[in-house]
C-alpha positions in Angstrom: 27.1 56.6 -29.6 29.1 57.0 -26.4 26.1 56.5 -24.1 24.7 53.4 -25.8 27.2 52.1 -28.3 28.4 48.6 -27.5 32.2 49.3 -27.4 31.6 52.3 -25.1 28.8 51.1 -22.8 30.9 49.8 -20.0 33.1 53.0 -19.8 29.9 55.2 -19.9 28.3 53.2 -17.1 31.4 53.6 -15.0 31.4 57.3 -15.7 27.8 57.6 -14.6 28.7 55.8 -11.4 31.8 57.8 -10.5 31.8 61.0 -12.7 35.5 60.4 -13.4 35.9 62.1 -16.8 39.6 61.5 -17.2 39.0 57.7 -16.8 36.1 57.9 -19.3 38.4 59.7 -21.8 41.1 57.1 -21.4 38.7 54.2 -21.8 37.1 55.7 -24.9 40.5 56.6 -26.4 41.7 53.0 -26.1 38.7 52.0 -28.3 38.2 54.9 -30.6 41.4 56.8 -31.2 44.1 56.0 -33.7 46.3 58.9 -32.5 48.2 57.9 -29.4 48.0 61.5 -28.1 44.2 61.5 -28.3 43.4 61.0 -24.6 46.0 63.6 -23.6 44.7 66.2 -26.1 41.1 65.5 -25.1 41.9 65.7 -21.4 43.5 69.1 -22.0 40.4 70.3 -23.7 38.2 68.9 -20.9 40.2 70.9 -18.3 39.1 74.2 -19.8 36.5 75.7 -17.5 33.8 76.3 -20.2 34.2 72.8 -21.5 33.9 71.2 -18.1 30.7 73.2 -17.4 29.2 72.1 -20.7 30.1 68.5 -20.1 28.6 68.6 -16.6 25.4 70.1 -18.0 25.2 67.5 -20.8 25.8 64.7 -18.2 22.8 65.8 -16.1 20.6 66.0 -19.2 21.6 62.4 -20.2 21.2 61.1 -16.6 17.7 62.6 -16.3 
């Protein structure tokens, strides 16, 4: 959904260009989240080393 869904497509393309995950999280949160703290909470999870490694691995699989 995040890679091809209409509301997220622009944010995903920008992420593919610049790899800026915090910007992707903020963009998706504006569309998806009903909790105003969603972007902050998601960014906190993203900053965990094992999560960042998994995201990087998944990004390369999608980009391939």
